[in-house]
N, C-alpha and C positions, 0 to 999 in steps of 0.2 A: 363109279358113278351110280347114283341111286336109281331105282326103278320108279316108274310112275306110282305104283301101288304103295311103295314104302313111303313116298312123300305124302300120300293121302292119309296115312296113319298120323302124320304130324299136322296136317291141314285138312279141315273138314269143309266140304263143299255144301252149299245150301240145298235143301230139298227142292227148291225152285229149279235148280240146275238139273236135278234128277228127272223132273218131268219133261225137260227139253231134250233129253237123251233119246226119247222114243218118238220119232216122227211117224206119221201114219204111213204104213207100208204094208206090203203083203209078206206075211211071215209063214213059214212052213215048219214042219216037224224036223227032227234030227236025221232022218234017213238020207240016203244018197239023192233021192228025189228032191230033198229039201235044198239041195245046192242051187236051186234056181230061185232067184229073186228073194233072198232071205238075208236077215241080219243076225250076226252072232257076236258074242262078247267074251273077253277073257276076264278073269278075276283082277288082272293088272290094268284094266281099263283101256284095252285096245279093242277095236271093232273090226269086223270083216263084213262088208256089204257084198253078198255073193250074187253074181249074175252068171249063170251057167258055170263055167270053170274059172272065172275071173273073180278074185276077191279084192275089193277096194278097201284098203286098210289105213288106219290112223288111230289117233287117241280120241276118246269119247269126250263129250261135253263135261261130264263129271271130272275127268282128268284135267282138262284145260282150266276149269274153274279153280281146282286145287293148286295148279301150278302158277296161276297168275299170268301176267303179260308175257307172252312168248316172244323172244327176241332172236332166236336162231333155231333152225331145223337142219340136221345133218341127215342126208338120205343116201342110200346105196346107188349103185350103177344099174342101168338096165342090163339084164342078163345074169346078174348075181343070183345065186341060189341060197335059200335059207330053209332050215327046219323049223317047225312050229316051236315057239318058245325061245328061239335064237334072236339075239339083238340084231336088228337091221339098220338102226340109226339112233339118233338121239335128238332130244329137244331141250333147249335152254330157255329158262324164263328169268325174270328178275329175282325169283326166289331160289332157284336151283337148276341143276342139269340132271337129266334123266334119260336112261336108255329106253328105247321103244322096241318091243318084241313082236316077232311075226306070229300072228294068231293061227296061221296055217303054213304048211310046207309048200314050197314051189319056187318058181323063177319070177324075178321082177320083170314085168313087161312094160311098165310105164312108171315114171316118177312125176310128182307134182312140182315142176320146175318153178312155178310161181312162188313157192314157199321160200326159195333162196333170197328173193328180193322183198317179199311181203310175208314174213313169218306170222304176223299178227292175224292173218286170215284164219289160223287155227283157233284163235280166241273167238273170232266173229262167227265162224261156221265150221266147227271141227268135223262134223260128219257129212258135210256136203262139199263146200269149196275147199276146206282145209284138209282134205285127204292127203296121205303121204305117198303111198305106193299102190300099184296094182300088181297082184301076184297071180300067175297062172298056177292053180293048185295042182299038186302032184298026188295028193292023198285026200280025196273028198271025205273019206270016213272020219278024218280028224274033226270034222264039224260036230260030230256027236259029242265031243269032249268040251265043246264051248257052250256058253250060256245063251239061251233064247232071251228075247226082250223082257219078259216077265221075271225070269230068273235074275237077270242083270239088275233090273229095277229093285228087286228085293235085296240083292247084294249091296247096292249103293245105299239103300235106306239103312242097312245094318252098319255100314261104314260111317255113315253120317252121324250116328249116335254114339 
């Protein structure tokens, strides 16, 4: 199964999509204090909205735009544990199927059950209503390896060209 990022090399999202990726929010620096109310991104286009030790994770607007209409989302079980970079589920669109990777290590504490009946929510609101899982982070220091919003925006602009 392909990763979201490998599909993006074959399909370019519009720059309009990039600007929607960055909702107005409070962003902090990479230190452990940054684990409160911050948003981080992976090069593979997953996000982690962090509130204290809970990371709400899913795919970015850039990724959903590249994938096209999402028709199925496979999610893990509450209580499952994952290391950062490990596949925790998959997303299928009319174009392709792709693994989704955990941006942080930890334990799944909640899944977005709505996606099983309404996977298209990921297309409509990928970083709000279309979140996939909530992970209780076991290693907050991993956040320093992820991109901040400005870094991610630059990453997307490079991929779009």
